[in-house]
N, C-alpha and C positions, 0 to 999 in steps of 0.2 A: 928576465924582468929587470927594469932599471933599478938601481940601488935606491934612488930617492923615493920611488914609488913603494918599494919594499919597506923603507923606513917609515913612510907615512902610514902604511897599513899597520905596521907593527905598533907605532905610536898610538893609533886609534884603538887597536886591540887592547893595549895596556891601559889606556884611559878608561875604556869600557869596563875592563876587569877591576880597576881600582874603584870605579863608581859602584860596581856591583858589590864589592866587598865592603865599601863604605856604607852602603845602604843596608846590606845584610848584617854587618857587624853591630849596627846600632840597635838591633832588635833582639830582645829575649823572647823567643817563641813561646806561646802558651802551650800548655800540656795537650797532647793528643787524646788524653783520657779524662773523662769527666764522670762524676758519679750521678746517678739518677735516683730521685725519690720515687720508687716504683710501686709502693703500696702504703696505704694509710688506713688505720683502723682506730677510731676513737679520737682523742685530742692530742695532736702532734704539733709542736711549736718549732719555729725556725728563726734563726738569727743570722743575717748575712755577715760575711767576713768584715771585720773592722767596725761592726756596729754593736750598740748596746741594747737596741730594741728587739723585742720578740713579737713575731706575728704568726698567724696561723699558716701552717705549711700547706703547700699546693702540690698535688700529684704532678709528676713529670718535671718538677723543678730540677734543673741542672745544679749540682753542688760541686764545690771545689775547695781549695785550700782556705782555711779560716772559717768556713761555714759551720754552724752548730745546729744540733737537733735535740729536742727534748720530747719524750713520750710520757704522758701523764698516767695516772693510775688507770688500770684496765685498758691501756692503749698499747699499740705496737706499730712498727713501721719497718720498711725494707729499703735498703740502699743497694744499688747494683753498680758495680764498677768492673770493667774488664771481664774476666772470667769468674767473678766472685759475687756472692750475695751476702749482705750484712744485715741480719735481722735484729731489731731492737725490741727487748721486752718492755714491760711496764716500768715506769719511773726510771728511765734511762737517760743519761746526759752524755752526749758525745760531741767531739769537735774533730773535723778533718784538719789535722795540723800539717799534713803534707800529702799532695797528690800530683804526680807527674807521670812521665812515661815509664819510670822504673820503680817507683815506690808508692805504696798506699800506707799511710801512717795515721792511725786513729787514736785519739785520746778518749779514754773511757773513765769519767770521773766517778760515776756510780751507775748501778743497774746491771743489766745482763745483755750480752751479745751472743748470738749464734751465727757463726760464720761458715759458709759453704764455699770452698774454693774448688772450682771445676778445672781450672787450668792456670798454671803459673809459668811464665816465661823464664828462660835461663838467667836473665839479668834483672828479674823483677823481685821485689821484696814486699812483704806484707807484715806490718807491725802494729800491735795494739799496746799503748802505753797507759799504765794505771798508777795510782798513788803508791803501789807497793813494788811493781816490777814492770819489765818490758817483755812482752810476749811476741816472739818472732816466729812466723809460720814458715816452715821449710819446704813444704810441698802441698799439692792439692789434697783436700780432705775436709773433715768436719771438725769444728772447734767450738768450744764454749768458754766464755770468760764472764765472771760475775764479780762485781765490786760492791762490798757492803756500803750502805748509805753513809756510815761513819767514816769510810775510807781507810780503815785500819786493817782490812783483809781483802785479798784477791784470790778467787778460785779460778784455776785454769784446768781444762780437761781436753784431751785429744781423743776424740771418738774415732777418727780415722785420719791418718797422716802422720806428721811429725813436727815438733816445734822445739824452740829453745826458750828458756826463761833466763832473763838477765836481771841482776840486782846490783846493789852497790857493793862491788868487789867479789861477786860470785855469779855463777851461771850453771844451769843444769839442762840436760836433754830430756824431753818428755816424749815418750813413744805412744803409739796407738793403744788405747785401752787404759791409759794412766791419767789420774787426776790428782791435783794437790790444792790445798788452801794455804797460802803464804801470809805470814804476819810480818810487819816491818818491811824495810827496804833492802836488807842484806841477805835475804833468803836463808837465814839460820834458824828460823822458827816456822815450822810448817806441819801439816798433817796430810796423810794420804786420804783421798776420797774417791768415790766411784766416778768413773768417766761417763756413765750412762745416766740420762735424765728422762723423766716421764712427766714433764710439766707442760703447761700450755705452750710455752715458747718452742720446746723441742717438737711437740706434736704438730704445731702449725708449720714449723720449718720443714718437717718431713712431708707434710701435705704439699707445700710449695715446691719442693724438689720433685715430687712425683708428678705434679702437674706440668713441669717443664721437661721431664724426661722424654727422650726420643723425639725432640722437637723436629717437625718437618722443615721449618725455616732454616735450621742449622745446615741443611744440605745446600742452601743457595746463598748464604751470606757469610761474611767474615766473622770469625769467632769473637772479634773485638767489638762488633756492633752491639751496643747496649740496648736491651729491650726487644731483641728479635723474637724472644719466646712468646710474646703477646700476640704476634702476628697470626699464629696458627688458629686461634679461636675467633678471629675477626675477619678473616679473608682467605683467599685461596691462591695457589700458584698455577701458572700456566706458561707455556712456551710461546714466545712471539718471534716471528721470522726476522724482525728488525732489531730487537733488543735482547733476545734470549729469554731467560727466566724472569718473569715479572709477577708482582703481587698485586691483587686487586681487592680492595676492602669490600665487605658485604654490609648490607643494611645501612647504607648511608642515605641521607635524605636527597630528594631530587634537587639537582643543581649544586650538589656538594662540590667544593673546591678545596685543594690542599691549602693549609695555612689560613683557615677561616675560623675553625673552632678552637679558640685559645686566646692568649694575650701576649703582649710584648713586655719584657722586663730587662732592666739594665744589669748585666752580670759581668763583673770585672774578671779578667782583662779583655773579654770579647766584645763588650758593648751590648747593643740591642740583640736580645736573644728571644727565640720563640718558645713559649710554654704551652704545649698542646693540652686540650681538654679531653680528647679521645684517650681511652686507656691504652690503646695501641699506638698512639701518636708520636712517641719519643723517637723510635728508631727511624721512622720515615720522615721526620722533621730535621734530623741532624746528620743523616747519612744518605748517600744515593742521590737519585734524581726522580722527577715525576714526568710522565708522558701521557698524552691524551690518545688512547688507542681504542678504535672501534666505538667511539661515543662515550667512553668512560675513562676515569683516571686510573693509571697503573703506576706502581712504584718499582723502579729499577735499581737494585742494589749495586754497589761497587764490586770490583773484582774480588772473588772469594779468597784468593791467596794473598791479598794485600792487607797490611795492618791498617785497620780502620782509623781514620783521624776525625775527631769530633769537629763539627762546625755549628755555630750558634743558630743559623738559619740559612738554608741553601736557596735564597731568593734573590731577585733583583727588585730594587725599589723604584718607584715612579714619582716624579715631582716636576718642578719647573713651573714657569708662569702659565703655560698652556694648561697644564693639569690643574693647578690651583684655581684657575679661573673657570674651568669647564665643570669641575665636580662641585655639586651643590651641597653645602653643609649648613646646618642650622645656626651654629654659633659664629659664622663668618670668619673663623680662624684658619681656614684652609684645610687641606687634607693631604694624606700620604697614602700611597698605594704600593702594592707589591704583587709578584707572581712567582711561581716556582721555576727554578732552573730546569731545563730539559736535558736529556742525555747528550753528552759530547759538548756541553757548554761550560765555559770556564767560570769558576767561583772566585770572586775577588774579595778577600777579607777587608772589612772596614778597620780592623786593628793592625798595628804594625807587625810585619812578619818578615822572615828571611826568604831568600830565593828557594832554599831547600824545603821550607815549610809550605810555601806557595805551590810547589810541585807535588808534595805528598798529600796535601788536603784535596787536591784535584784528582790525582791518579788513584787514590784510595776510594773515591766516591763515584767515579764514572770512568768509562773507557774513552780515552781522549789522546790524540797524538801529542807527543812531547813538544813538537814544533809549535803547535797551537798554544800550549801553556807558555812557552818561552816568548812567543810574540806578544801575548797579552801582558806578561810580566814586564818585558822591556818597555812596552808602551806606558805601563803604569809608572815605572821608574822615571821615564823621561818626563811624563806629565807632572809627577810629584816634584822633581827638581827644577822644572821650569815654571812652577806655580800656575800651571794650566789646570783648570777644573777637570777632575778625572771623570769624564763622561764617556761611557763605553759606546762606540759607534758599531754596535752589533745588532743584527736582526735576530731577535729572540723568538723562538718558535711559540712558546706558550703565551707571549704577549698578544698574539693574534688569535688565540683560542677564545671564543665567546664565553664569558663568565669566569675566565681564569684570573683576572685581575681583581683583587680585593682591596678596598680602600675604607679608611675611617677618618674622622676628624683628627687633627693633630693632637688635640687635647686628650681624646680617648686613647691615642697611641702612647703618649708620654705618661699618662696616669695608669697605664696597665689595665684598662677596662676591657671587658669581654668583647672581642672583635665581632662575633656574630650578632650581638645586640646593637652595635653601633655602626655596622657596615653601611656604606652609602653606594648608590648605584653608579656604575661606570659603563658608559656605552663603548661599543667597539671602536668608534672613531676617536673618542677621548683617550682610550687606552693606547691606540696606535700613535697618536700625536704626542703623548707624554714623553718626557725625557727619562731615559733609563740610567740609573746610577747604582753603585754598590754601597753607598752611604745614606742612611736615613739621618739627615742633618738636623737633628733635634736634640737639645741638651736634656739629660735626664734630671729627674728630681728624686728626693728621698722615697717618694711613693713608687717611682720606677724601680728603685733598688728592692723595695719590699714586694714588688710584683702586684701592687694594688690590694694586697691581703689585709684583712682587718687585724686588730690587735689580738695577741694570743690569749686564749682562755686560761693558760697556765704557763709557768716557766720554772726552770730548775731552782733549787735552793741556792741562795747566795752564800758561797763559802770559798775561802782561798785554800788551795790544796796543792801539795807537791805532786809531781808525776815523775816517774822513772822512764827515761827514754834511751834506747840503744842508739838510735840515729838522731843527731842534733837537728831539731826542727828549724825551718827557716824563720826569719824575722816575722813578727806579727803582721797580719795583712793591713794594707793601707785602706782606711775607711773612706766612705764616700765623701764625708764632710771635708776631709783633707784634700780631696781632688776636685771638689765642686767648682772652684773658680777656674781651674785649668780646663775642665770639661766644657765650661760655658764659652771659653775662647774659641774652641774648635768643635762645634756641636756635632754629635754623632760619632766622633772618633775618640777612642780611648787614649789615655796618655801613654807615652812610650817609656822604655826602661830608664832612659836618662832622666826624664822628668821625675820618675818614682824615686830615684836615688837622691835627687835634689830636694824633694819634699821632706819636711820633718814630720814625724808622727805627732798627731794632735792628741789631746787628752782623751778624746772619745775613743780613738783606736787603741791607745795604751791601756785603758781600763778593761778592755775586752779580755786580755790574757791575764786572769787573776790567779795564776799558778806560777810556781817556781820550779823550773826543770832541774832535776838532780842528774848530773852527769855520771855515767857509769864508769867505774875504774876499768883500766885496760885489762880485759880478761880474754882468754882464748875461747874459741868456739867450743861449746860444751860437747862432750862425747859420752857422758855418763848421766844416769838418772839420779835424783836425790837419794841419799842413803835412807834405809828403812827407818832409822831413828834420826830425828833432826839434831844437828850439832848443839843447838841451844834451845831445845824444846821447852816451852812454857806451858803451864796449866792454864785452863780458862780463867781461873780466879786470879792468877798472876798477871795475865794479860789485861784483865779488867782493872787491876790495881795500877799497872803501869800506865794504862790510858788515863786513869783518874789523876795520877800524880805527874803526868807529862806536862811540861810548861807549854803555854800557848805558842803556836807557830808565828814567828815574826817574818813575814815574807815581804820582799820589796816588789814594787811594780816595775817590771822590766821596761827599759827604754828601747834604744835601738838595738841592744844586744839580744841575740836570739836565745842565749842560755845564761841563767844565773847560777853560778857554781856555789855549792855548799862545801864546808870543810871536808876534806877527804877522810876516809876511815883511819888511815895510818897517822894523819895529823892528830886526830882525836886520841889515838893511842899514846902519843908523846906527852899528853897532859899529865903532870905528876899526880900521883894518888894522894888523897888526904891522909894526914897523920892520925893514928889511932892512939888514944891515951892507954897507958899500961894497965890501968884499972879495969879496962874493958876486955882484956885479952882472954880471960877465962870465960866470960860470957860469950865472947865471940867464938871461942872454940866449941862451946856447947851449941851455939847457934849454927856453927859450921857443921857439927855432927848431925844436928837435926836436918840441916839443908841437904847434907850428903844422903841421909836416909830418905829424905823427900825426893831427891833426885833419883835414888835407886828405885823408889816406888814409881816415880814418874817414868823411869826407863822401862820397868816391867809393864806398866800400863801402856807405854808407847809400843813395846813389843807385842802386847796383846792387840793393840789397835792395828799394828802393822800386819799381824797374822790375820786379823779380821779384814783388813784392807786387801791382803793377798787373796783371801777367800772371795771377797767381793770382785777383785780383778779376775780371778779364775771363773767366777760365775759370769762376769761380764764377757770374758773371752769365750766362754761356752755359748752365751747368748749371741755374741757376735758371730761365732762359727755357725750357729743355727741360722742367723740372719743371712750369713754368706751362702749357706746351703740353699736357703729359701730363695735368695736372689739368683743363685746359679740355676736353681730349678725354674724360677720364673724366666730367667734368660734363655734356658733351654726351651721352655715352652714358646717364648717369643720367637727364638730362632727357628724352632720347628714350624711354628705358624707361618713365619716369614718364608721358610723353605717350601712349605706346602703351598703358600700363596704364589711363590715364584714358580713352583712346579705346575700349579693350576694355570698360571698365566702362560707358561710354556706350552702346556697341553692345549689350552684354549687357542693359543696362537697356531699350534700345529693343526688343531681341528679346523680353525678358521681358514688356514692355508689349504687344508685338504678340501674343505667345502668350496673354497674359491676355485681350486683346481678342478673339482668335480663339476662345479657350475660352468667353468670355462670349457671343460670337455663336453658337457651336455650342450652348451651353446655351439661348440664346434660340430658336434654330431647333428644337432638340429639344423645348423647352417648347411651341412653337407646333404642331409636328407632333403632340405628345401631345394638345394641346388639340383639334386637328382630329380625331385618332383618337377621343378621348373623345366629341366631338360626333357623329361618324359612328356610333359604337357606340350612343350615346343615341338617335339617329334610327332606327337599325336596330331597337333594342329597342322603340322606340315603334311602329314599323311592325309588328313581330312581335306586340306586344300588341294593336294594332288588328286585325290579321288573325285573331289567335286569338279576339278578341272577336267579330269578324264571323262567323268560322266557327262559333263557339259559338252566335251568334245565328241563323245559317242552320240549324244542326243543330236548334236548338229549334223554328224555324219548320217545318222538314221533319217533325219528329216530331209537331208539332201537326197539320200537314196530313194526315199518315198516320193519326193518331188520328181526325181528322175523317172521312177517307175510310173508315177501318175502321168507324167508327160509322155513317157513311152507308150503307156496304155491309151492315152488320148490320141497319140499319133497313130497307134495301131488301129484304133476305132475309126479314125479318119480315113486311114488307108482302106480299111474294110468297107467303109461306106462308099468310098470312091470306086472300089472294085465292083461293088454291088451295083452302083449307079452305072458303071460301064457295062456290066452284064445286062442290066435291064435295058439299057439303050440298045445293046446289040440285039436283043430278042424282038424289039419292036413293040407296037401297042398290043396289048393282050385283048383277045376277043372274048367277049362275054356271051356265053350261050344262054338262051332262055331256059327256064327251069323245065318246060314241057318237052324240050327236045330230047330224043332218045340218046 
């Protein structure tokens, strides 16, 4: 190969590589994991990241870092993220302070959480931060965290699993069956409590867990697909020769189409995102692909062994002058349409992403050749850097399916109005002529961020409160108001990471985080449980007095810094003690003696409480053992039933095979008998033909012989007549004598 040609190819390769890294390096990929608001009961309020407004929460709303939830009195809700379910009891205030591929970090300001972790990856962490402590979950299990409305006490209980408790300068290990209520932030004042609960939150959580146990959908989808448990009650699975295992919804109205029952919302950093109205609509809207099979729609999940990557909506948008002019809308403001991506078609995010993310979001949601993904991505990069409008020249399968394209007026789209109520008719020709694009080029409004939801009926109390965090949370989320002008410049496309860094936090986004984060002193990972007696245990009356005499908290509103540090414990210890006048020494000694006696009494009482707590734990352990035995018995029954069902299936298969063999043998025997009968009938027919031919031949011979005999007889008679005539002639005439002659 010529040297110059090699150099030119190498130069082109390096230029392409530099371009790829330049484009990829400029993007901070969004999280592959997003929380789902999967259950609502009562009055539940929602506040988007970086916002101060509260609106009514919507089922299936995707939630991410910075979003807040509040459950009112006699209300509850459930969040689902990865392999975990987070259940909120009544009067509970939480914020998602960090959620990405490796961490789930929740701030619990007040109320109760019941957390069920079914699976936790080796590099994933789950943390709940409260005004008193940071609760870090070590493994899959059942956990309970309660924060008093006053914020001065936090209860933690490990019903199954293991967790660590971190405070300001201290840490403890909490094993299964253990529960504690901690006061303050240094973990020096606490009391042991039962880890088992029998309230509405726990009973409801157990009911939810039982309803999701042994999910049939888990056999077909990746464990990271959020919301797959709801598919069992609303559809069925079947095997398709073209796509493998597919899921088909039941009881959908005639003419139903994916991405029709719901609304669009602007969710940072993904942009326009679909919020489904169907209770089962979350998983099938953000993962996998849709195909029209046998006259109905079927959902095809991504590869089961791939880590699922969330997408805001796996659709292709339709627009352009042809579409705007063809589709009739009442307000004259134009329309926007979309249809679902089919299997093996490439999804192109409207938000900035790296090459690696582009590959993962497609490979995890459909089976598709890597070369196809690479070709589309390279075309996307070329068009982006040459300022060519990114219009995909692809023939999409579902675009040509009658009724697959859904369209609404642009105003209904941007105001997050229900699509099914505002859908406009799109003919097949209009759909085929429309321009396909991956960006819905419409600027969002504040109503888009709220998802078109009305104002909340209730919201949490307004108070500033410290929280203890093991992991330093990220900077407060950038609110919509701070981004609005940049979003209007490039409609439909979220801002990139570089723009985020350049923007300054506005007053609106600053005021959302009304807490001061207390950094934890450097402590080792705990290996021991709290001692039976707290190092600085206080009586309830002492705690009440401390709370009454405590100075008001003066917290600063954080600016761009993620953490506001308070004075460390050791710094406070350096403060010189106040001088005591000599005249008070005797009284102080007496008071000290009284305090010593009180501490001794408190220690005895604490020992009694510890003994009672141990008895409670033993009782809880016994109950847990009983539950384990019951669960094992149930599991044995289920296994036995499954084995019996499998045996029945095997026996039925064998019987069916035997019946098929017998039927086949009977058919063979019948065929052989028929062949024998046909052969006998043919032989009989041949014999009959032979006999008939022989009889016919005999008849002919007899007739000939008779004719010959008749001819011979006639000839004989003729000869006799001739002889007679000759004889008569020879005798002459005969004389006739008279009768009277003698």
